[in-house]
C-alpha positions as CSV (number, residue, x, y, z in Angstrom):
1,M,-28.7,-28.6,20.2
2,K,-25.5,-29.5,18.4
3,K,-25.9,-31.1,15.1
4,L,-24.7,-34.7,15.1
5,L,-21.9,-35.1,12.6
6,F,-21.3,-38.7,13.4
7,L,-20.7,-40.4,10.0
8,P,-18.8,-43.6,9.2
9,I,-15.5,-42.8,7.5
10,L,-15.2,-46.1,5.6
11,L,-18.1,-45.7,3.2
12,M,-15.9,-45.1,0.2
13,L,-13.1,-47.4,1.4
14,T,-15.4,-50.4,1.5
15,A,-17.7,-49.6,-1.4
16,N,-15.9,-52.0,-3.8
17,T,-14.8,-54.6,-1.3
18,W,-16.4,-57.9,-0.5
19,A,-18.5,-57.9,2.7
20,Q,-17.8,-60.7,5.2
21,T,-20.3,-63.5,5.7
22,S,-21.9,-63.5,9.2
23,P,-24.4,-66.4,9.8
24,D,-27.5,-65.4,11.7
25,I,-27.6,-67.8,14.6
26,K,-31.1,-68.0,16.1
27,S,-32.0,-71.6,16.8
28,I,-29.9,-74.3,18.6
29,A,-30.7,-78.0,18.6
30,F,-29.6,-79.8,21.8
31,F,-29.3,-83.5,21.2
32,L,-29.9,-85.4,24.4
33,Q,-29.4,-89.2,25.0
34,D,-30.8,-91.2,27.9
35,G,-28.5,-90.7,30.9
36,V,-27.1,-87.4,29.7
37,E,-25.2,-85.4,32.3
38,I,-27.5,-82.7,33.7
39,L,-25.1,-79.7,33.9
40,D,-23.6,-80.6,30.5
41,F,-26.7,-79.4,28.8
42,A,-28.5,-77.3,31.5
43,G,-25.6,-74.9,31.9
44,P,-25.3,-74.0,28.2
45,M,-29.1,-74.0,27.9
46,E,-29.2,-71.3,30.6
47,V,-26.6,-69.3,28.8
48,F,-28.1,-69.6,25.3
49,T,-31.7,-68.9,26.4
50,S,-30.6,-66.0,28.5
51,A,-28.8,-64.6,25.4
52,G,-32.1,-64.8,23.4
53,F,-31.5,-67.9,21.3
54,N,-34.3,-70.4,20.5
55,V,-33.2,-73.7,22.1
56,F,-35.0,-77.0,21.5
57,T,-34.2,-80.5,22.5
58,V,-33.9,-83.6,20.2
59,A,-33.5,-87.2,21.2
60,E,-33.5,-90.5,19.4
61,T,-37.2,-90.8,20.0
62,K,-39.8,-88.6,21.7
63,D,-39.9,-91.0,24.7
64,P,-39.0,-89.3,28.0
65,I,-35.3,-89.8,29.0
66,K,-33.7,-89.7,32.4
67,A,-30.8,-87.3,32.7
68,M,-28.4,-88.9,35.2
69,R,-31.2,-91.3,36.1
70,V,-32.9,-88.6,38.2
71,L,-34.3,-85.9,35.9
72,T,-37.1,-86.8,33.5
73,V,-36.8,-84.8,30.2
74,V,-39.4,-85.0,27.5
75,P,-37.7,-84.2,24.2
76,D,-39.3,-81.6,21.9
77,Y,-38.5,-83.6,18.8
78,S,-37.0,-86.9,17.7
79,I,-34.3,-87.3,15.1
80,D,-37.0,-88.1,12.6
81,D,-39.0,-84.8,12.9
82,A,-36.6,-82.2,14.3
83,P,-36.6,-78.9,12.4
84,K,-33.5,-77.4,10.8
85,A,-31.4,-75.5,13.3
86,D,-28.6,-72.9,12.9
87,M,-26.4,-74.7,15.4
88,V,-26.3,-78.2,16.9
89,A,-24.9,-79.2,20.3
90,F,-24.0,-82.6,21.8
91,F,-23.4,-83.5,25.5
92,G,-21.8,-86.2,27.6
93,G,-23.1,-88.9,29.9
94,G,-25.4,-91.8,29.1
95,G,-22.6,-93.7,27.3
96,A,-22.0,-90.9,24.7
97,T,-18.8,-92.6,23.6
98,H,-20.8,-95.6,22.5
99,K,-24.0,-93.9,21.5
100,S,-22.1,-91.8,19.0
101,Q,-21.3,-94.9,17.1
102,Q,-24.9,-96.0,16.4
103,D,-25.6,-95.9,12.6
104,N,-28.8,-93.9,12.9
105,L,-27.3,-91.3,15.2
106,K,-24.1,-91.0,13.0
107,A,-26.4,-90.4,10.0
108,W,-28.3,-87.8,11.9
109,T,-25.2,-86.1,13.2
110,K,-23.7,-86.0,9.7
111,K,-26.8,-84.4,8.4
112,Q,-26.8,-81.7,11.2
113,V,-23.1,-80.9,10.5
114,E,-23.8,-80.4,6.9
115,N,-26.9,-78.2,7.5
116,T,-25.8,-76.1,10.5
117,D,-23.5,-73.1,10.8
118,I,-21.9,-74.0,14.2
119,Q,-21.3,-77.3,15.9
120,F,-20.8,-77.4,19.7
121,S,-20.0,-80.1,22.2
122,V,-19.6,-80.5,26.0
123,C,-17.7,-83.3,27.7
124,T,-17.9,-86.6,25.8
125,G,-20.4,-85.0,23.4
126,A,-17.2,-84.5,21.4
127,F,-17.3,-88.1,20.3
128,F,-20.5,-87.4,18.2
129,L,-18.5,-84.8,16.3
130,G,-15.5,-87.0,16.0
131,E,-17.5,-89.9,14.6
132,V,-18.5,-87.9,11.5
133,G,-14.9,-86.6,10.9
134,L,-15.5,-83.2,12.2
135,L,-12.5,-83.2,14.5
136,D,-10.0,-84.4,11.9
137,G,-7.2,-81.8,11.5
138,K,-8.7,-79.8,14.4
139,T,-7.9,-79.3,18.1
140,A,-10.5,-80.4,20.6
141,T,-11.0,-81.2,24.3
142,T,-13.4,-83.3,26.4
143,F,-14.0,-84.6,29.9
144,H,-10.6,-85.1,31.6
145,S,-10.8,-88.8,32.0
146,A,-12.0,-89.3,28.4
147,I,-9.1,-87.3,26.8
148,P,-6.9,-90.4,26.1
149,H,-9.9,-92.2,24.6
150,L,-10.8,-89.3,22.3
151,Q,-7.2,-89.0,21.1
152,E,-7.0,-92.8,20.5
153,R,-10.3,-93.0,18.6
154,F,-9.6,-89.9,16.5
155,P,-5.9,-89.8,15.9
156,K,-6.2,-87.0,13.2
157,A,-7.4,-84.6,16.0
158,T,-5.1,-82.8,18.5
159,V,-6.7,-83.3,21.9
160,R,-5.8,-80.8,24.7
161,D,-6.1,-81.5,28.4
162,D,-5.2,-78.0,29.6
163,V,-8.1,-75.8,28.4
164,R,-11.7,-75.2,29.3
165,F,-12.8,-75.0,25.7
166,V,-11.4,-74.9,22.1
167,D,-12.8,-72.7,19.3
168,N,-11.7,-73.9,15.9
169,G,-13.9,-71.2,14.2
170,L,-17.2,-73.0,13.6
171,V,-16.5,-76.1,15.7
172,I,-16.3,-75.6,19.5
173,T,-15.6,-78.3,22.0
174,T,-15.5,-77.9,25.8
175,A,-14.2,-79.9,28.7
176,G,-16.6,-81.6,31.1
177,I,-19.7,-80.5,32.9
178,S,-19.3,-76.9,34.2
179,A,-16.9,-76.1,31.3
180,G,-19.9,-76.1,29.0
181,I,-21.0,-72.8,30.6
182,D,-17.6,-71.2,29.8
183,G,-17.8,-72.5,26.2
184,A,-21.3,-71.2,25.8
185,L,-20.4,-67.8,27.1
186,H,-17.5,-67.7,24.7
187,L,-19.8,-68.5,21.9
188,V,-22.2,-65.7,22.9
189,S,-19.2,-63.4,23.0
190,K,-18.1,-64.5,19.5
191,I,-21.6,-63.8,18.1
192,H,-22.7,-60.8,20.1
193,G,-19.6,-59.4,21.8
194,K,-17.9,-59.8,25.2
195,D,-20.0,-57.0,26.8
196,F,-23.2,-58.8,25.9
197,A,-21.8,-62.2,27.1
198,Q,-20.7,-60.6,30.4
199,S,-24.2,-59.3,31.0
200,V,-25.5,-62.8,30.5
201,A,-22.9,-64.1,33.0
202,D,-23.7,-61.4,35.5
203,N,-27.4,-62.1,35.2
204,M,-26.7,-65.8,36.0
205,E,-24.5,-64.7,38.9
206,Y,-21.8,-66.8,37.3
207,F,-18.6,-65.1,38.4
208,G,-16.2,-67.8,37.3
209,W,-16.0,-67.1,33.6
210,E,-12.4,-66.7,32.6
211,P,-12.2,-66.4,28.8
212,E,-8.4,-66.7,28.8
213,K,-8.7,-70.3,29.9
214,G,-10.0,-71.3,26.5
215,L,-8.1,-71.9,23.3
216,V,-9.2,-69.7,20.4
217,F,-7.8,-70.0,16.9
218,D,-8.0,-66.6,15.3
219,N,-10.1,-66.0,12.3
220,P,-7.8,-65.3,9.3
221,F,-9.8,-62.1,8.6
222,I,-9.3,-61.0,12.2
223,Q,-5.6,-61.7,11.9
224,N,-5.3,-59.7,8.8
225,I,-7.0,-56.7,10.4
226,Q,-4.6,-56.9,13.4
227,E,-1.6,-57.0,11.1
228,K,-2.6,-54.8,8.2
229,G,-5.8,-52.9,9.0
230,I,-9.3,-53.5,7.8
231,E,-9.0,-51.9,4.4
232,A,-6.2,-54.4,3.4
233,A,-8.0,-57.2,5.1
234,L,-11.1,-56.6,3.1
235,K,-9.2,-56.6,-0.2
236,A,-7.6,-59.9,0.7
237,A,-10.8,-61.5,2.1
238,D,-11.7,-65.0,1.0
239,E,-15.4,-65.3,0.3
240,K,-15.4,-68.6,2.3
241,N,-14.3,-66.7,5.4
242,I,-16.9,-66.2,8.1
243,V,-16.7,-63.5,10.8
244,F,-19.2,-62.8,13.5
245,K,-20.2,-59.4,14.7
246,G,-19.0,-60.2,18.2
247,E,-15.5,-61.1,16.9
248,L,-15.3,-57.6,15.4
249,L,-16.6,-55.9,18.5
250,N,-14.0,-57.7,20.6
251,L,-11.3,-57.0,18.1
252,G,-12.1,-53.3,18.1
253,N,-11.9,-53.2,21.9
254,S,-8.6,-55.2,21.9
255,L,-7.0,-52.9,19.4
256,W,-8.1,-49.8,21.4
257,A,-6.6,-51.3,24.6
258,K,-3.4,-51.9,22.7
259,K,-3.4,-48.2,21.6
260,Q,-3.9,-49.1,18.0
261,Q,-6.5,-46.4,17.8
262,E,-6.8,-45.9,14.0
263,K,-7.3,-49.6,13.4
264,A,-9.9,-49.8,16.2
265,L,-11.9,-46.9,14.9
266,A,-11.8,-48.3,11.4
267,V,-13.2,-51.6,12.6
268,F,-16.1,-49.9,14.3
269,D,-16.8,-47.7,11.3
270,Y,-17.0,-50.8,9.1
271,M,-19.4,-52.4,11.5
272,L,-21.6,-49.3,11.6
273,E,-21.8,-49.5,7.8
274,K,-22.3,-53.3,7.3
275,Y,-23.9,-54.8,10.5
276,P,-27.2,-54.3,12.2
277,L,-26.2,-53.4,15.7
278,S,-27.9,-53.7,19.1
279,A,-28.0,-51.0,21.7
280,I,-25.4,-52.9,23.7
281,D,-23.1,-53.0,20.6
282,C,-23.5,-49.3,20.1
283,S,-22.8,-48.7,23.8
284,T,-19.5,-50.6,23.4
285,I,-18.6,-48.6,20.3
286,R,-19.7,-45.3,21.9
287,K,-17.2,-45.7,24.7
288,V,-14.3,-45.9,22.2
289,F,-15.6,-43.1,20.0
290,A,-16.2,-40.8,23.0
291,A,-12.7,-41.5,24.2
292,S,-11.3,-40.6,20.8
293,G,-13.1,-37.3,20.9
294,R,-15.8,-38.2,18.4
295,E,-19.2,-36.7,18.8
296,T,-21.8,-39.5,19.3
297,P,-25.5,-40.0,20.0
298,P,-26.4,-39.9,23.7
299,S,-26.1,-42.9,25.9
300,E,-29.3,-44.8,26.8
301,A,-29.2,-43.2,30.3
302,E,-28.8,-39.7,28.8
303,F,-31.6,-40.3,26.4
304,F,-34.0,-41.5,29.1
305,A,-33.0,-38.4,31.2
306,M,-34.2,-36.2,28.4
307,I,-37.6,-37.9,28.4
308,E,-37.9,-37.8,32.2
309,N,-37.0,-34.1,32.2
310,D,-39.9,-33.3,29.8
311,N,-37.7,-33.0,26.7
312,M,-39.6,-35.5,24.6
313,Q,-39.3,-33.4,21.5
314,K,-35.6,-33.2,21.9
315,A,-35.3,-36.9,22.4
316,R,-37.4,-37.5,19.2
317,S,-35.3,-35.1,17.2
318,I,-32.1,-36.8,18.3
319,L,-33.5,-40.2,17.4
320,E,-34.6,-39.0,14.0
321,Q,-31.2,-37.4,13.3
322,T,-29.3,-40.5,14.5
323,K,-31.4,-42.7,12.1
324,I,-30.5,-40.4,9.2
325,N,-26.8,-40.1,10.0
326,T,-26.1,-43.6,11.3
327,P,-29.0,-45.9,10.4
328,N,-27.5,-48.9,12.1
329,W,-27.1,-47.1,15.5
330,Q,-29.4,-48.0,18.3
331,I,-29.5,-45.6,21.3
332,F,-31.7,-47.7,23.6
333,R,-32.9,-51.3,24.2
334,E,-36.4,-52.0,23.1
335,W,-37.4,-53.7,26.3
336,R,-35.9,-51.0,28.5
337,I,-37.8,-48.1,27.0
338,N,-40.9,-50.2,27.0
339,V,-40.5,-50.4,30.8
340,L,-40.4,-46.6,30.9
341,G,-43.5,-46.4,28.8
342,Y,-45.5,-48.7,31.2
343,Q,-44.3,-46.6,34.1
344,Y,-46.1,-43.6,32.5
345,L,-49.1,-45.8,31.9
346,G,-49.2,-46.7,35.6
347,K,-49.3,-43.0,36.4
348,Q,-52.1,-42.6,33.8
349,D,-49.8,-40.1,32.0
350,W,-51.2,-41.1,28.6
351,D,-49.3,-38.4,26.6
352,N,-45.9,-39.4,27.8
353,A,-46.7,-43.1,27.5
354,I,-47.7,-42.6,23.9
355,G,-44.7,-40.5,23.2
356,V,-42.3,-43.2,24.6
357,F,-44.0,-46.0,22.7
358,Q,-43.8,-43.9,19.5
359,L,-40.1,-43.6,20.0
360,N,-39.9,-47.4,20.4
361,V,-41.8,-47.9,17.2
362,E,-39.5,-45.5,15.3
363,A,-36.4,-47.3,16.7
364,Y,-37.8,-50.8,16.2
365,P,-40.3,-50.7,13.3
366,N,-40.1,-54.4,12.7
367,S,-41.0,-55.4,16.2
368,F,-44.7,-56.5,16.7
369,N,-44.3,-55.7,20.5
370,T,-43.7,-52.0,20.0
371,Y,-46.9,-51.6,18.1
372,D,-48.8,-53.8,20.6
373,S,-47.6,-51.5,23.5
374,L,-48.5,-48.3,21.5
375,G,-51.9,-49.8,20.7
376,E,-52.5,-50.3,24.4
377,A,-51.5,-46.8,25.3
378,Y,-53.9,-45.4,22.7
379,M,-56.7,-47.7,23.9
380,L,-56.3,-46.5,27.5
381,A,-56.2,-42.9,26.3
382,G,-59.5,-43.4,24.6
383,K,-58.2,-43.2,21.1
384,K,-59.8,-46.3,19.7
385,D,-59.0,-45.7,16.0
386,L,-55.3,-45.3,16.6
387,A,-55.4,-48.3,19.0
388,I,-57.0,-50.5,16.3
389,K,-54.5,-49.3,13.7
390,N,-51.5,-50.2,15.9
391,Y,-52.9,-53.6,17.0
392,K,-53.4,-54.4,13.3
393,K,-49.8,-53.5,12.5
394,S,-48.7,-55.7,15.4
395,L,-50.6,-58.6,14.1
396,A,-49.4,-58.0,10.5
397,L,-45.8,-58.5,11.9
398,N,-46.8,-61.4,14.2
399,P,-50.2,-63.1,13.5
400,N,-49.6,-65.2,16.6
401,N,-49.6,-62.3,19.0
402,E,-52.4,-63.5,21.3
403,N,-52.7,-60.2,23.1
404,G,-53.1,-58.3,19.9
405,V,-55.9,-60.7,18.7
406,K,-57.6,-60.3,22.1
407,M,-57.4,-56.5,22.3
408,L,-58.4,-56.0,18.6
409,K,-61.5,-58.2,19.1
410,K,-62.4,-56.2,22.3
411,L,-62.0,-52.9,20.5
412,N,-64.0,-54.0,17.5
413,E,-66.8,-55.3,19.7
414,K,-67.0,-52.0,21.5
415,E,-67.0,-50.2,18.2
416,G,-69.9,-52.4,17.0
417,M,-71.8,-51.8,20.2
418,G,-71.4,-48.1,19.8
419,K,-72.8,-48.2,16.3
420,K,-75.8,-50.3,17.3
421,S,-76.7,-47.9,20.1
422,K,-77.0,-45.1,17.6
């Protein structure tokens, strides 16, 4: 097997430069008012949950509300007990233009704006953001019939009537109803990259996403890379500047498409050094590296083919070498190789199942689920000590893993029964 010589080339270039800030967006608070438009919030909710974000609902009180007077929604929290979120979203309907002026809701909105990394609105949900001054000096959009009203109430904003969404950096507003899906997909692309966002759209069977129908104001750091390259951009970076992983992935692809190959490769090398990457991210980068003639780790499909062709040892060797040479590279998705492992379990092929789950543990050592699956394989193979060891590791990572608790109890009971019988 060829030795993988795949090493980032910017290690020395970026050693003394300031690394960009990239907020970790995991939780999203959806504020819902009585009468809220259903698709305003349901569309983005589908997108964000499909993309892996933790979405929870907040209302003025915990009393059930009626979306469009037909759908009963029981809020998860009220504005008095809602937990801190990384992002907050507001939606239209239910008199949002007037609701947004309530003193208690204005106070809550202001607090959310101060304590979240991103603010998002659909339709007349933009009025909530405008009421706390967040649209001043920015460009925004809203439901078509409310555009004159939004411009009149917030004259310091520039309101557009010809776009599906507007991205000001950390404040994103969208037009009405179905446009919320487009804005949500754009936000997923911004955070995780266009390939990931497209996979979400495909899974939803939403074929109407047209990113070019949105208005996106380029991040100054992204602009500098386009004009001067990443080394110069890093030297000139402002510590207040925030850039998301997805923005860099999309930029690298755009530069490659424009035949600015050196700039594109430099962006991806920087990402490999500074960012934790998913298997989808690495698949995106791999296509460009392969096209440039660089030797890369195998694709997910190639890696699985090795396993299925009884080359488990080769697969393990490649994974180990990849982790040494490029620690942030992920060859495969955690859930996808887990499916392969359970296929072997279904065939009662314990050795291959254990081997596959061991690969998953090595690739994702901080995932409780990988140890849980490996524990199950050892248990079915009759290796109780190893099963117990892995279930304990799973529970150490996630004490709320109900399956781990159940299986560990079962194994310990059997072990106790065996000792008594002696």
